[in-house]
All heavy atoms as an XYZ file, in Angstrom:
542
protein
N      59.221    179.004      5.046
C      58.368    180.156      4.881
C      59.226    181.405      4.951
O      60.295    181.411      5.540
C      57.268    180.046      5.918
O      57.119    181.065      6.785
N      58.770    182.470      4.320
C      59.493    183.734      4.245
C      58.540    184.858      4.622
O      57.371    184.842      4.246
C      60.036    183.981      2.823
C      61.014    182.884      2.426
C      60.689    185.344      2.718
C      61.431    182.933      0.972
N      59.041    185.837      5.372
C      58.247    187.009      5.715
C      59.144    188.238      5.607
O      60.329    188.182      5.946
C      57.674    186.878      7.124
O      56.800    187.948      7.387
N      58.569    189.333      5.146
C      59.350    190.545      4.904
C      58.866    191.704      5.759
O      57.662    191.919      5.892
C      59.247    190.949      3.431
C      59.631    189.890      2.418
C      59.326    190.386      1.017
C      61.075    189.490      2.560
N      59.832    192.439      6.311
C      59.532    193.694      6.974
C      59.917    194.834      6.050
O      60.173    194.617      4.862
N      59.972    196.039      6.570
C      60.330    197.193      5.734
C      61.739    197.080      5.155
O      61.943    197.339      3.976
C      60.227    198.485      6.541
O      58.887    198.753      6.863
N      62.699    196.696      5.998
C      64.092    196.614      5.552
C      64.774    195.370      6.098
O      65.982    195.383      6.349
C      64.862    197.863      5.989
C      64.278    199.135      5.476
N      64.422    199.548      4.175
C      63.512    200.070      6.079
C      63.776    200.679      3.995
N      63.210    201.025      5.152
N      64.018    194.306      6.331
C      64.592    193.064      6.829
C      63.735    191.887      6.359
O      62.604    192.069      5.919
C      64.711    193.074      8.349
C      63.410    193.022      9.077
N      62.497    194.060      9.087
C      62.851    192.049      9.837
C      61.454    193.737      9.819
N      61.639    192.504     10.291
N      64.335    190.704      6.422
C      63.651    189.483      5.983
C      63.793    188.404      7.042
O      64.805    188.328      7.743
C      64.263    188.970      4.675
O      64.165    189.942      3.673
N      62.785    187.552      7.146
C      62.779    186.406      8.051
C      62.576    185.150      7.225
O      61.787    185.142      6.277
C      61.643    186.522      9.062
C      61.657    187.742      9.960
C      60.298    187.929     10.604
C      62.718    187.594     11.007
N      63.267    184.097      7.593
C      63.151    182.811      6.918
C      62.954    181.744      7.981
O      63.640    181.740      9.001
C      64.430    182.509      6.096
C      64.335    181.169      5.417
C      64.709    183.617      5.097
N      62.025    180.839      7.758
C      61.788    179.711      8.661
C      62.108    178.442      7.891
O      61.482    178.155      6.867
C      60.339    179.707      9.143
C      59.936    178.592     10.100
C      60.761    178.644     11.379
C      58.454    178.687     10.419
N      63.108    177.676      8.367
C      63.473    176.459      7.640
C      62.616    175.268      8.079
O      61.801    175.378      9.000
C      64.974    176.172      7.756
C      65.421    175.695      9.117
O      64.621    175.360      9.981
N      66.720    175.675      9.327
N      62.802    174.135      7.425
C      61.979    172.949      7.691
C      62.228    172.331      9.065
O      61.437    171.519      9.520
C      62.195    171.906      6.583
C      63.567    171.315      6.585
N      64.648    171.969      6.022
C      64.026    170.163      7.082
C      65.722    171.218      6.185
N      65.381    170.118      6.822
N      63.298    172.739      9.748
C      63.597    172.232     11.090
C      63.030    173.125     12.191
O      63.243    172.873     13.371
C      65.109    172.097     11.263
C      65.736    171.099     10.318
C      67.240    171.088     10.403
O      67.840    172.061     10.921
O      67.838    170.110      9.945
N      62.337    174.200     11.824
C      61.770    175.104     12.814
C      62.729    176.150     13.334
O      62.530    176.718     14.397
N      63.785    176.446     12.571
C      64.749    177.468     12.973
C      64.447    178.754     12.217
O      64.406    178.777     10.990
C      66.176    177.022     12.665
C      67.222    178.049     13.093
C      68.621    177.617     12.732
C      69.072    176.574     13.725
N      70.496    176.221     13.526
N      64.206    179.830     12.951
C      63.969    181.145     12.357
C      65.306    181.844     12.174
O      66.145    181.852     13.073
C      63.057    181.979     13.243
N      65.482    182.435     10.996
C      66.702    183.167     10.682
C      66.299    184.509     10.102
O      65.216    184.651      9.531
C      67.559    182.370      9.720
C      67.857    180.974     10.249
S      68.988    180.057      9.249
C      70.512    180.804      9.708
N      67.173    185.513     10.268
C      66.846    186.845      9.773
C      68.089    187.537      9.235
O      69.218    187.197      9.571
C      66.213    187.674     10.887
O      67.120    187.844     11.950
N      67.848    188.522      8.370
C      68.921    189.336      7.831
C      68.337    190.652      7.336
O      67.124    190.788      7.167
C      69.689    188.618      6.726
C      68.846    188.168      5.564
C      68.794    188.911      4.402
C      68.103    186.989      5.637
C      68.019    188.501      3.334
C      67.345    186.568      4.571
C      67.295    187.331      3.415
N      69.222    191.647      7.143
C      68.791    192.968      6.698
C      69.185    194.034      7.701
O      70.148    193.883      8.448
N      68.415    195.104      7.751
C      68.674    196.225      8.647
C      68.326    195.829     10.088
O      67.239    195.335     10.342
C      67.829    197.416      8.204
C      68.133    198.667      8.982
O      68.688    198.623     10.063
N      67.769    199.795      8.421
N      69.233    196.076     11.024
C      68.988    195.707     12.423
C      69.002    196.904     13.364
O      69.066    196.752     14.574
C      69.991    194.658     12.902
C      71.404    195.168     13.043
C      72.299    194.099     13.664
N      73.625    194.614     13.864
C      74.066    195.167     14.981
N      73.276    195.281     16.011
N      75.293    195.613     15.065
N      68.895    198.097     12.826
C      69.020    199.317     13.635
C      68.040    199.372     14.801
O      68.334    199.950     15.836
C      68.837    200.556     12.764
C      69.991    200.793     11.825
C      69.802    202.033     10.968
O      68.929    202.854     11.280
O      70.545    202.156      9.990
N      66.866    198.793     14.673
C      65.856    198.853     15.728
C      65.645    197.510     16.420
O      64.648    197.314     17.099
C      64.535    199.382     15.143
C      64.637    200.780     14.528
C      63.361    201.147     13.805
C      64.967    201.810     15.597
N      66.591    196.581     16.239
C      66.509    195.295     16.906
C      65.571    194.293     16.251
O      65.293    193.240     16.809
N      65.103    194.586     15.040
C      64.103    193.744     14.401
C      64.623    192.388     13.931
O      63.835    191.520     13.584
C      63.429    194.483     13.242
C      64.336    194.869     12.099
C      64.925    196.255     12.230
O      65.369    196.656     13.295
N      64.946    196.997     11.140
N      65.936    192.169     13.962
C      66.468    190.879     13.524
C      66.459    189.830     14.630
O      66.522    188.646     14.360
C      67.891    191.035     12.981
C      68.040    191.918     11.741
C      69.483    191.881     11.262
C      67.088    191.513     10.644
N      66.431    190.242     15.874
C      66.423    189.278     16.973
C      67.783    188.678     17.261
O      67.888    187.667     17.946
N      68.834    189.278     16.730
C      70.213    188.869     17.029
C      71.111    190.084     16.840
O      70.673    191.126     16.359
C      70.667    187.681     16.170
C      70.622    187.929     14.691
N      71.457    188.798     14.049
C      69.816    187.406     13.738
C      71.199    188.805     12.754
N      70.184    187.975     12.540
N      72.379    189.951     17.208
C      73.281    191.107     17.181
C      74.284    191.077     16.035
O      75.187    191.906     15.996
C      74.042    191.201     18.511
O      74.803    190.031     18.704
N      74.154    190.156     15.092
C      75.102    190.089     13.973
C      74.900    191.273     13.043
O      73.780    191.727     12.828
C      74.933    188.784     13.208
C      75.262    187.588     14.028
N      76.544    187.205     14.290
C      74.461    186.717     14.673
C      76.528    186.131     15.056
N      75.273    185.818     15.310
N      75.987    191.772     12.465
C      75.917    192.986     11.667
C      75.833    192.742     10.164
O      75.689    193.690      9.415
C      77.123    193.882     11.976
O      78.322    193.211     11.663
N      75.911    191.500      9.707
C      75.831    191.232      8.273
C      74.406    191.450      7.778
O      73.449    190.941      8.348
C      76.265    189.803      7.970
O      76.054    189.539      6.597
N      74.265    192.213      6.704
C      72.938    192.465      6.148
C      72.552    191.429      5.090
O      71.398    191.326      4.721
C      72.876    193.863      5.539
C      72.928    194.945      6.587
C      72.710    196.302      5.978
C      72.684    197.339      7.083
N      72.395    198.667      6.578
N      73.530    190.657      4.567
C      73.255    189.714      3.493
C      73.184    188.254      3.937
O      72.614    187.433      3.249
C      74.326    189.837      2.397
C      74.311    191.159      1.659
C      75.139    192.233      2.356
O      76.024    191.883      3.157
O      74.885    193.418      2.103
N      73.786    187.924      5.068
C      73.855    186.527      5.509
C      72.853    186.287      6.632
O      72.888    186.973      7.649
C      75.279    186.184      6.002
C      76.285    186.394      4.869
C      75.345    184.751      6.523
C      77.721    186.296      5.289
N      71.928    185.332      6.463
C      70.956    185.053      7.533
C      71.618    184.436      8.757
O      72.479    183.568      8.631
C      69.992    184.058      6.902
C      70.311    183.997      5.461
C      71.689    184.530      5.277
N      71.236    184.889      9.948
C      71.696    184.328     11.207
C      70.484    183.883     12.012
O      69.400    184.458     11.884
C      72.491    185.354     12.017
C      73.888    185.562     11.525
C      74.175    186.582     10.639
C      74.912    184.727     11.940
C      75.454    186.774     10.175
C      76.203    184.906     11.486
C      76.477    185.941     10.598
N      70.640    182.871     12.868
C      69.507    182.416     13.687
C      69.009    183.500     14.635
O      69.795    184.240     15.208
C      70.079    181.235     14.479
C      71.299    180.811     13.743
C      71.827    182.049     13.071
N      67.707    183.573     14.760
C      67.078    184.450     15.738
C      67.335    183.863     17.123
O      67.391    182.646     17.288
C      65.566    184.556     15.450
C      64.849    185.336     16.522
C      65.336    185.186     14.077
N      67.514    184.695     18.130
C      67.849    184.250     19.489
C      66.629    183.705     20.234
O      66.184    184.268     21.237
C      68.475    185.397     20.273
O      69.654    185.813     19.657
N      66.088    182.614     19.730
C      64.991    181.905     20.382
C      65.459    180.464     20.552
O      65.932    179.859     19.601
C      63.701    181.939     19.528
C      63.222    183.373     19.358
C      62.617    181.074     20.143
C      62.068    183.518     18.413
N      65.361    179.936     21.750
C      65.896    178.609     22.030
C      64.827    177.529     21.956
O      64.797    176.613     22.769
C      66.599    178.614     23.383
C      67.698    179.623     23.458
N      68.868    179.496     22.747
C      67.784    180.800     24.099
C      69.639    180.531     22.975
N      69.005    181.355     23.799
N      63.945    177.637     20.994
C      62.934    176.608     20.769
C      62.550    176.624     19.297
O      62.827    177.593     18.591
C      61.708    176.845     21.659
O      61.123    178.098     21.379
N      61.916    175.564     18.849
C      61.483    175.499     17.456
C      60.344    176.474     17.215
O      59.486    176.677     18.068
C      61.054    174.085     17.091
C      62.213    173.130     16.995
C      61.770    171.810     16.438
C      62.979    170.912     16.276
N      62.610    169.656     15.621
N      60.341    177.059     16.039
C      59.371    178.079     15.668
C      58.397    177.494     14.649
O      58.790    176.744     13.764
C      60.111    179.305     15.081
C      59.150    180.324     14.519
C      61.009    179.931     16.138
N      57.098    177.833     14.791
C      56.114    177.342     13.823
C      55.668    178.421     12.839
O      55.167    178.103     11.769
C      54.909    176.738     14.516
C      54.050    177.691     15.313
C      52.870    176.965     15.935
C      52.025    177.876     16.789
N      50.910    177.146     17.412
N      55.846    179.711     13.187
C      55.505    180.758     12.225
C      56.305    182.025     12.501
O      56.736    182.274     13.630
C      54.007    181.058     12.236
O      53.605    181.599     13.463
N      56.525    182.793     11.430
C      57.266    184.049     11.500
C      56.441    185.132     10.816
O      55.676    184.858      9.883
C      58.643    183.936     10.820
C      58.493    183.374      9.401
C      59.603    183.107     11.646
C      59.754    183.374      8.584
N      56.607    186.352     11.292
C      55.879    187.480     10.730
C      56.757    188.717     10.814
O      57.229    189.067     11.889
C      54.572    187.720     11.496
C      53.742    186.490     11.637
N      52.913    186.039     10.644
C      53.664    185.578     12.641
C      52.331    184.914     11.032
N      52.778    184.614     12.244
N      56.996    189.360      9.684
C      57.737    190.607      9.653
C      56.845    191.712      9.118
O      56.091    191.499      8.161
N      56.882    192.865      9.747
C      56.126    194.018      9.264
C      56.767    195.274      9.815
O      57.224    195.282     10.958
C      54.641    193.934      9.644
C      54.378    193.662     11.088
C      54.165    194.704     11.980
C      54.357    192.363     11.566
C      53.934    194.447     13.320
C      54.121    192.095     12.907
C      53.909    193.144     13.780
N      56.845    196.300      9.010
C      57.497    197.533      9.444
C      58.886    197.244      9.979
O      59.680    196.579      9.323
N      59.172    197.710     11.176
C      60.456    197.472     11.843
C      60.311    196.481     12.983
O      61.052    196.534     13.965
C      61.012    198.798     12.368
C      61.368    199.756     11.248
O      61.930    199.292     10.239
O      61.078    200.954     11.363
N      59.357    195.562     12.864
C      59.069    194.587     13.906
C      59.067    193.179     13.323
O      58.724    192.975     12.170
C      57.681    194.875     14.529
O      57.675    196.218     15.020
C      57.364    193.932     15.664
N      59.458    192.213     14.148
C      59.389    190.801     13.787
C      58.697    190.043     14.905
O      58.849    190.392     16.075
C      60.790    190.211     13.594
O      61.467    190.884     12.564
N      57.966    189.025     14.542
C      57.303    188.159     15.526
C      57.563    186.714     15.133
O      57.445    186.348     13.970
C      55.790    188.427     15.588
C      55.539    189.822     16.160
C      55.069    187.373     16.413
C      54.088    190.222     16.200
N      57.927    185.908     16.113
C      58.066    184.460     15.943
C      57.163    183.784     16.956
O      57.056    184.233     18.097
C      59.510    184.014     16.191
O      60.375    184.614     15.267
N      56.521    182.715     16.551
C      55.653    181.945     17.441
C      56.207    180.528     17.499
O      56.376    179.880     16.473
C      54.194    181.950     16.942
C      53.704    183.393     16.816
C      53.311    181.146     17.885
C      52.351    183.540     16.165
N      56.502    180.054     18.723
C      57.088    178.722     18.846
C      56.018    177.632     18.868
O      54.816    177.917     18.783
C      58.052    178.637     20.039
C      57.376    178.581     21.384
O      56.154    178.501     21.509
N      58.184    178.622     22.434
N      56.439    176.390     18.979
C      55.518    175.253     18.919
C      54.528    175.229     20.074
O      53.465    174.618     19.972
C      56.303    173.942     18.872
C      57.164    173.736     17.626
C      57.938    172.425     17.732
C      56.335    173.783     16.369
N      54.851    175.898     21.185
C      53.941    175.992     22.329
C      53.067    177.236     22.276
O      52.455    177.616     23.265
C      54.730    175.972     23.641
C      55.428    174.655     23.861
O      54.898    173.604     23.544
N      56.642    174.712     24.392
N      53.051    177.906     21.134
C      52.279    179.138     20.881
C      52.721    180.322     21.726
O      51.948    181.246     21.970
C      50.781    178.885     21.071
O      50.334    177.933     20.120
N      53.986    180.324     22.171
C      54.554    181.476     22.859
C      55.013    182.464     21.787
O      55.671    182.091     20.819
C      55.741    181.070     23.760
C      56.394    182.301     24.389
C      55.284    180.107     24.833
N      54.650    183.739     21.942
C      54.963    184.775     20.970
C      56.212    185.532     21.392
O      56.320    185.966     22.546
C      53.786    185.762     20.823
C      54.123    186.893     19.881
C      52.522    185.023     20.370
N      57.160    185.686     20.468
C      58.373    186.459     20.684
C      58.329    187.641     19.726
O      58.160    187.454     18.529
C      59.613    185.620     20.402
C      59.752    184.425     21.292
C      59.156    183.213     20.958
C      60.487    184.504     22.455
C      59.287    182.105     21.766
C      60.630    183.403     23.275
C      60.020    182.205     22.939
N      58.488    188.850     20.245
C      58.461    190.053     19.422
C      59.772    190.792     19.609
O      60.271    190.926     20.728
C      57.284    190.931     19.838
O      57.284    192.130     19.118
N      60.329    191.300     18.522
C      61.566    192.058     18.594
C      61.524    193.157     17.558
O      60.863    193.042     16.539
C      62.807    191.160     18.436
C      62.589    189.920     17.613
C      62.985    189.866     16.299
C      61.942    188.795     18.154
C      62.776    188.734     15.538
C      61.738    187.662     17.394
C      62.152    187.644     16.083
O      61.944    186.528     15.322
N      62.212    194.245     17.850
C      62.170    195.430     16.999
C      61.352    196.521     17.664
O      61.074    196.479     18.850
N      60.956    197.498     16.854
C      60.205    198.619     17.457
C      58.733    198.539     17.111
O      58.294    197.809     16.274
C      60.759    199.939     16.990
O      60.413    200.216     15.674
């Protein structure tokens, strides 16, 4: 699955790993890597069932329905 924010993108692969890339100025990527073109894993240590990007915010929901929010 793919979700888009204002200046960043989130990708969820078939193994439940959320990855992000794009602008990270407000922490919306969920990791500290500076590459805007290469997706890196979001810093969540569990499998993710859904991702949501909007504005300068990202949300990931894991298999236990715990919500992780990053960005502004």
